[in-house]
C-alpha positions as CSV (number, residue, x, y, z in Angstrom):
1,M,10.2,9.6,-15.9
2,D,12.4,11.8,-14.3
3,D,13.1,11.6,-10.4
4,R,11.6,14.0,-8.3
5,D,14.1,15.3,-5.4
6,R,13.9,18.7,-3.7
7,T,17.4,17.8,-2.0
8,Q,18.9,17.6,-5.1
9,P,19.2,19.3,-8.3
10,R,16.6,17.5,-10.8
11,S,15.7,17.3,-14.4
12,P,13.4,20.0,-16.1
13,P,9.6,19.7,-15.0
14,I,7.4,17.9,-17.2
15,N,4.7,19.8,-19.0
16,R,1.6,17.5,-18.7
17,R,-0.4,19.3,-20.7
18,A,2.3,19.2,-23.5
19,L,2.8,15.5,-22.8
20,L,-1.1,15.1,-23.7
21,K,-0.7,16.6,-27.2
22,A,2.1,14.0,-27.8
23,T,1.1,12.2,-31.4
24,T,1.5,8.6,-30.0
25,T,1.9,7.1,-26.5
26,A,5.4,5.6,-27.2
27,A,6.6,9.4,-27.9
28,T,4.9,10.6,-24.5
29,L,6.7,7.8,-22.8
30,S,9.9,8.8,-24.4
31,I,9.7,12.5,-23.2
32,A,8.6,11.1,-19.7
33,G,11.5,8.9,-19.3
34,C,9.3,6.3,-17.7
35,V,8.5,2.4,-17.8
36,R,4.8,1.8,-18.8
37,S,2.9,-0.9,-17.4
38,P,0.8,-3.4,-19.5
39,T,-2.4,-1.9,-18.5
40,G,-3.8,1.6,-17.5
41,T,-6.6,0.6,-15.9
42,P,-7.0,1.4,-12.1
43,D,-7.6,-0.6,-9.1
44,E,-10.0,-0.6,-8.0
45,A,-9.2,-22.5,1.7
46,D,-7.5,-25.1,3.1
47,G,-3.3,-24.7,2.4
48,N,-2.2,-27.5,0.1
49,G,1.6,-27.0,1.0
50,T,2.6,-28.4,-2.5
51,G,5.7,-26.8,-2.7
52,E,5.6,-26.2,-6.5
53,T,7.9,-24.6,-8.1
54,N,8.3,-22.6,-11.9
55,G,11.5,-21.5,-12.6
56,T,12.0,-18.5,-14.5
57,D,13.6,-14.7,-14.6
58,D,10.2,-13.1,-15.9
59,G,12.4,-10.3,-17.5
60,D,14.3,-9.9,-14.4
61,E,18.1,-10.3,-14.8
62,H,18.1,-12.2,-11.5
63,A,16.7,-16.2,-11.6
64,Y,14.5,-17.2,-9.1
65,A,11.8,-19.9,-8.6
66,T,8.6,-19.2,-7.6
67,E,6.8,-22.1,-4.6
68,T,3.4,-22.1,-3.8
69,V,2.9,-21.8,-0.3
70,V,-0.8,-21.8,0.1
71,D,-4.2,-22.0,-2.4
72,G,-7.5,-21.5,-2.3
73,L,-7.8,-18.2,-0.5
74,E,-10.3,-15.7,-1.3
75,N,-9.0,-12.2,-2.1
76,P,-6.1,-11.8,0.4
77,W,-5.4,-8.5,1.3
78,S,-2.3,-8.5,3.7
79,I,0.4,-10.6,5.2
80,A,2.3,-10.0,8.4
81,F,4.9,-12.4,10.0
82,L,5.3,-13.9,13.5
83,P,8.4,-13.1,14.5
84,D,9.0,-16.9,16.8
85,E,7.4,-19.2,14.5
86,S,6.8,-20.8,11.3
87,R,3.4,-19.2,10.7
88,F,2.5,-15.8,9.1
89,L,-1.0,-14.1,9.4
90,V,-2.9,-13.5,6.1
91,T,-6.3,-11.4,6.0
92,E,-8.7,-12.5,3.5
93,R,-11.3,-9.3,2.5
94,S,-14.2,-11.4,3.3
95,G,-13.5,-11.1,6.7
96,R,-11.3,-14.0,7.6
97,L,-8.3,-13.8,9.7
98,L,-5.7,-16.8,8.5
99,A,-2.3,-18.4,10.8
100,V,-0.5,-20.3,7.7
101,D,2.3,-22.5,8.2
102,R,5.0,-21.6,5.9
103,E,6.7,-24.7,5.9
104,D,3.8,-27.3,5.0
105,G,0.6,-24.5,4.2
106,T,-1.5,-25.6,6.6
107,I,-4.2,-22.9,7.9
108,E,-5.8,-22.3,11.3
109,A,-9.1,-19.7,11.3
110,I,-8.4,-17.3,14.0
111,D,-11.6,-16.5,15.7
112,G,-12.4,-13.2,17.5
113,V,-11.9,-11.2,14.3
114,P,-14.7,-8.4,14.3
115,D,-17.7,-8.4,11.5
116,V,-16.7,-6.4,8.5
117,Y,-18.2,-4.8,5.6
118,A,-17.1,-6.7,2.5
119,A,-18.3,-5.1,-0.3
120,G,-17.0,-2.8,-3.0
121,Q,-13.2,-2.4,-2.0
122,G,-14.2,-3.1,1.6
123,G,-13.9,-5.8,3.9
124,L,-10.8,-7.2,5.8
125,L,-7.7,-5.1,4.9
126,D,-4.4,-4.6,6.3
127,V,-3.0,-6.9,9.6
128,E,-0.1,-6.3,11.5
129,V,1.6,-7.3,14.6
130,H,3.1,-5.1,17.5
131,P,7.0,-4.7,17.0
132,S,7.5,-6.2,20.4
133,F,5.7,-9.1,19.5
134,P,5.4,-11.5,21.2
135,D,6.1,-9.7,24.4
136,E,3.1,-7.7,23.4
137,P,0.9,-10.1,21.7
138,W,-1.3,-7.5,20.0
139,V,-2.5,-8.1,16.2
140,Y,-3.9,-5.0,14.5
141,L,-6.4,-4.7,12.1
142,T,-7.8,-2.6,9.4
143,Y,-11.5,-3.1,7.9
144,A,-14.7,-1.4,6.7
145,D,-17.7,-1.4,8.7
146,R,-21.1,0.3,8.9
147,N,-22.7,2.7,11.2
148,E,-26.6,2.6,11.7
149,A,-27.2,4.4,8.9
150,G,-25.6,2.1,6.7
151,D,-22.5,4.6,6.2
152,T,-19.2,2.9,6.1
153,A,-15.3,3.9,7.3
154,T,-11.8,2.6,7.6
155,H,-11.7,0.9,11.3
156,L,-8.7,0.0,13.0
157,C,-8.9,-2.5,15.9
158,R,-6.6,-5.0,17.7
159,G,-6.7,-7.8,20.0
160,R,-4.0,-10.3,22.0
161,L,-3.7,-12.8,19.7
162,G,-4.0,-16.4,21.5
163,R,-1.6,-19.2,20.0
164,D,-2.9,-21.9,21.9
165,S,-6.6,-21.6,20.8
166,W,-5.8,-19.6,17.8
167,E,-8.3,-16.6,18.7
168,L,-8.2,-12.7,19.2
169,G,-8.8,-11.8,22.9
170,E,-9.4,-8.3,24.3
171,V,-10.5,-7.4,20.8
172,S,-11.1,-3.6,21.1
173,V,-11.9,-0.8,18.1
174,L,-8.9,2.0,18.5
175,H,-9.8,4.3,16.1
176,V,-12.5,5.1,13.2
177,A,-11.2,7.7,10.4
178,E,-14.4,10.0,10.5
179,P,-16.4,10.7,8.8
180,F,-18.6,7.9,8.1
181,V,-19.5,7.7,4.0
182,D,-21.9,6.4,1.8
183,S,-19.2,4.8,-0.1
184,T,-17.8,1.3,-0.5
185,A,-14.4,2.5,-2.2
186,H,-11.2,4.1,-1.4
187,Y,-10.2,3.1,2.5
188,G,-6.6,3.2,2.0
189,S,-6.1,1.0,5.3
190,R,-2.2,0.2,5.4
191,I,-0.7,0.2,8.6
192,A,3.3,0.3,9.7
193,F,4.9,0.8,13.2
194,G,7.7,3.6,12.4
195,T,11.4,3.5,14.2
196,D,9.6,6.0,16.7
197,E,7.0,2.7,17.2
198,Q,4.2,4.6,16.5
199,L,1.5,3.4,14.0
200,Y,1.0,4.8,10.8
201,M,-2.6,4.1,9.0
202,T,-3.5,5.3,5.8
203,T,-7.0,6.5,4.8
204,G,-8.6,7.3,1.4
205,D,-10.5,9.8,0.2
206,R,-13.6,7.4,-0.5
207,Q,-14.0,8.7,-4.1
208,F,-15.3,11.9,-3.7
209,K,-15.2,13.9,-6.8
210,N,-14.9,17.5,-6.4
211,F,-11.6,18.2,-7.4
212,G,-10.8,21.3,-6.3
213,P,-9.7,23.2,-2.7
214,D,-12.8,21.9,-0.9
215,H,-12.3,18.6,-1.4
216,V,-12.1,16.4,1.7
217,S,-8.4,15.3,1.3
218,Q,-7.8,19.3,1.7
219,D,-10.0,19.7,4.6
220,L,-8.3,19.0,7.8
221,T,-11.1,19.2,10.1
222,N,-11.9,15.3,8.7
223,E,-9.8,12.3,8.6
224,L,-10.1,11.3,4.8
225,G,-7.2,11.1,2.1
226,A,-4.9,11.2,5.2
227,T,-2.0,9.1,6.9
228,L,-3.1,8.8,10.8
229,R,-0.1,8.5,13.2
230,L,-1.6,7.1,16.4
231,E,-0.1,5.4,20.0
232,P,-0.1,1.8,19.7
233,D,-2.9,1.5,22.3
234,G,-5.2,4.1,19.8
235,S,-4.5,7.4,21.9
236,I,-3.2,10.4,20.1
237,P,0.9,11.2,20.3
238,D,2.0,14.6,21.8
239,D,4.0,15.6,19.2
240,N,1.6,15.4,15.9
241,P,2.0,18.0,14.0
242,F,-1.9,19.5,14.3
243,V,-2.7,18.9,17.9
244,D,-2.3,22.5,18.5
245,D,-4.7,23.6,16.0
246,S,-8.4,23.8,16.6
247,D,-9.3,23.8,13.0
248,A,-7.6,20.0,12.3
249,R,-7.9,16.7,13.5
250,D,-5.2,15.7,16.0
251,S,-4.7,12.2,14.3
252,I,-3.2,13.5,11.1
253,Y,0.2,13.3,10.1
254,S,0.0,14.3,6.4
255,Y,-2.9,14.8,3.7
256,G,-3.6,15.6,0.3
257,H,-3.7,12.0,-0.4
258,R,-5.9,9.9,-2.8
259,N,-5.7,6.3,-1.8
260,A,-2.2,5.1,-0.6
261,Q,-2.4,1.2,-0.1
262,G,1.2,0.2,0.2
263,M,3.3,1.7,3.1
264,A,6.8,0.5,4.3
265,V,9.7,1.8,6.3
266,H,13.1,2.3,4.8
267,P,15.3,-0.2,6.9
268,E,18.4,2.2,6.6
269,T,17.1,5.7,6.7
270,G,13.7,5.1,8.7
271,D,11.9,7.1,6.2
272,L,7.9,6.1,5.8
273,W,7.2,5.4,2.4
274,Q,3.7,5.0,0.5
275,S,2.6,3.7,-2.9
276,E,-0.5,5.7,-3.8
277,H,-3.0,5.3,-6.7
278,G,-3.6,8.4,-8.7
279,E,-7.1,8.8,-11.1
280,N,-6.6,8.2,-14.7
281,D,-2.4,7.5,-13.9
282,G,-1.0,9.8,-11.6
283,D,0.3,6.6,-9.6
284,S,3.2,7.5,-7.5
285,I,5.8,6.6,-4.8
286,R,5.9,8.9,-1.7
287,I,8.3,9.6,1.1
288,I,6.2,10.9,4.0
289,E,6.9,13.8,5.7
290,R,5.5,15.4,9.2
291,G,2.3,17.7,8.4
292,G,2.9,17.4,4.7
293,N,0.5,18.2,1.9
294,Y,0.8,15.5,-1.1
295,G,-1.9,17.7,-3.2
296,W,-4.5,15.9,-3.9
297,P,-6.7,16.8,-6.1
298,I,-5.6,20.1,-6.2
299,A,-1.8,19.5,-7.5
300,T,-1.5,15.7,-9.1
301,Y,0.0,14.3,-12.0
302,A,-3.0,12.4,-12.6
303,C,-5.7,13.3,-15.1
304,A,-9.8,12.9,-14.8
305,Y,-11.6,9.5,-16.4
306,G,-13.2,9.9,-19.5
307,S,-12.2,13.5,-20.5
308,G,-8.3,13.2,-19.9
309,E,-8.0,16.4,-18.8
310,P,-5.7,17.3,-16.4
311,I,-6.6,17.6,-12.6
312,G,-5.3,20.8,-10.7
313,V,-1.7,21.9,-11.6
314,D,1.4,19.6,-11.3
315,P,2.9,19.3,-8.0
316,H,6.2,20.4,-8.9
317,E,4.5,24.2,-9.8
318,R,3.6,24.6,-6.0
319,D,6.2,25.0,-2.7
320,D,3.3,23.9,-0.5
321,I,2.8,20.5,-2.0
322,V,5.2,17.6,-1.4
323,D,6.5,15.9,-4.5
324,P,6.5,12.2,-5.1
325,V,9.6,11.1,-5.5
326,Y,8.6,8.7,-8.4
327,Y,5.3,8.9,-10.6
328,W,3.5,8.0,-13.9
329,P,1.8,11.0,-15.5
330,C,-1.5,10.9,-17.5
331,G,-0.7,9.4,-20.7
332,S,1.8,6.9,-19.7
333,G,-0.3,3.8,-19.0
334,G,0.2,4.2,-15.2
335,F,0.9,1.8,-12.3
336,P,-2.0,0.8,-10.2
337,P,0.1,0.2,-6.7
338,A,-0.8,-2.1,-3.9
339,G,1.4,-3.3,-0.9
340,M,5.4,-2.6,-1.0
341,T,8.2,-3.7,0.8
342,F,12.3,-3.2,0.8
343,Y,14.3,-6.2,0.6
344,D,16.5,-7.0,3.2
345,G,16.9,-10.2,3.4
346,E,19.8,-13.1,2.7
347,A,18.3,-15.1,-0.3
348,F,19.0,-12.3,-3.0
349,P,22.1,-10.2,-1.9
350,E,21.6,-8.4,-5.8
351,W,18.4,-7.3,-4.1
352,Q,19.5,-5.7,-1.2
353,G,18.1,-2.1,-0.7
354,D,15.3,-2.6,-3.6
355,L,12.0,-1.6,-3.2
356,F,9.2,-4.0,-4.5
357,V,5.6,-2.6,-5.3
358,G,2.6,-4.7,-6.2
359,N,0.5,-3.5,-9.2
360,L,-2.8,-4.8,-9.5
361,A,-4.6,-4.0,-12.8
362,G,-0.8,-4.3,-14.5
363,Q,-0.7,-7.7,-12.8
364,E,3.2,-7.8,-12.2
365,L,5.6,-7.1,-9.3
366,G,7.2,-3.6,-9.8
367,H,10.9,-3.6,-8.6
368,F,12.7,-0.4,-8.1
369,A,16.3,0.3,-7.2
370,V,16.4,3.0,-4.3
371,E,19.5,5.8,-3.6
372,G,18.9,7.9,-1.1
373,R,15.6,9.8,-2.4
374,S,16.1,8.4,-5.9
375,V,13.7,5.5,-7.4
376,T,14.8,4.0,-10.9
377,P,12.5,1.2,-12.6
378,L,14.0,-2.0,-12.8
379,D,12.2,-5.1,-14.7
380,P,9.5,-6.0,-13.4
381,I,8.6,-9.5,-12.0
382,L,5.9,-12.2,-12.3
383,T,4.7,-10.6,-15.5
384,D,3.5,-13.8,-17.3
385,R,1.4,-14.7,-14.6
386,G,-1.8,-12.9,-14.9
387,W,-1.8,-11.9,-11.0
388,R,-2.9,-8.7,-9.5
389,V,-0.2,-8.7,-6.7
390,R,-2.1,-7.3,-4.0
391,A,0.7,-8.1,-1.2
392,V,4.6,-8.4,-1.0
393,E,6.7,-9.1,2.5
394,V,10.2,-10.3,3.0
395,D,10.6,-13.4,5.3
396,P,12.3,-12.2,8.2
397,D,14.0,-15.4,8.8
398,T,14.9,-16.9,4.9
399,G,14.8,-13.6,3.3
400,H,12.3,-15.6,0.4
401,L,10.0,-12.7,-0.8
402,Y,6.0,-13.5,-0.1
403,V,3.1,-12.3,-2.7
404,A,-0.4,-12.4,-2.3
405,V,-2.4,-12.5,-5.0
406,D,-5.6,-10.8,-5.1
407,D,-8.5,-12.9,-6.8
408,A,-11.4,-15.0,-5.4
409,D,-9.4,-18.2,-5.9
410,A,-6.0,-16.9,-4.9
411,P,-2.4,-18.5,-4.0
412,I,0.4,-16.7,-1.8
413,V,3.4,-17.7,-3.3
414,R,7.5,-17.3,-2.3
415,L,10.5,-16.4,-4.5
416,I,13.2,-18.4,-3.7
417,P,16.9,-18.3,-5.6
418,E,16.8,-20.4,-8.7
């Protein structure tokens, strides 16, 4: 697949409709120049501290071992390290927030978590700590919850983490991505603090299927299919791009998204990167720009389920659409992405600056080289485990890579030098 970069000369654009006429998928992949995932299907406890390892290279050129940190978790969704101790936080989609000891795998269940609606793709989702933790001992959570009518929305809350009693205090809802919708899909929900110390939060399009200019992701009067930008206390920053637009929600930073479930800040440039689900293929990796329109569903490399017909036009055909820096076109097999992180640790010097993205249906951890805005796929890893990779984070102390597996009885493992 050719890399899309508006700041540099690019390869001739792919004609998606021509690709669909290719006689074989292999020919399509050869034309597109991309790496195919094993499958094109889209997404959507006590610790044992065993220390069990399994040395392998899983197709990657650099050998590593996998070590089980904790097992028996119920659909873990997110990992956040506590910067001043050996524990990290984990969310289970069913509603539990856990503190897990990296050294022995012991678990503390944290009280005070709000009730969540765990159905479909909803439940307790992302977790992040305040960038000044522990001086500011706030823990941030996203989750799905219902209103009185039974409709659901993506919620953001925060609470003060008390580590003596392992509970959240002063819990308050900071923001609800409106409107509430009769759906249990596409909540988005990744959160990250930018270099400006503002909180960024993704919201999904809630699986609306009216593919056209009236789609919710193209409508700035709602907060669906967007990246929101908030102060750490949930208020709206004065310099958000649409605060002076009476026809737009003040919280919106970017729009035209389908369902971004990965987000990370580049450690050198400070750019905000996202991984996003397409419809039938069309998955992508993006750099988020202030006020940018990312096209869904009027401009996308995805095709419709069932018919396989292209949805909208190719993003590079419209000057008002921000192109992805990497994508999987219709017919490629796709890459249903989840959590992502840039590697900035010391345990694997050869991985410095590389991007890791969880692959759900493809059951692997994607590995990409990044140079500026250019993304090059490397051999994926963890390809032989049958794991839907939901989250990936770098241990700030050891540089080990932590991976959360999405399953009803799931482990969190770490990758260490073999």
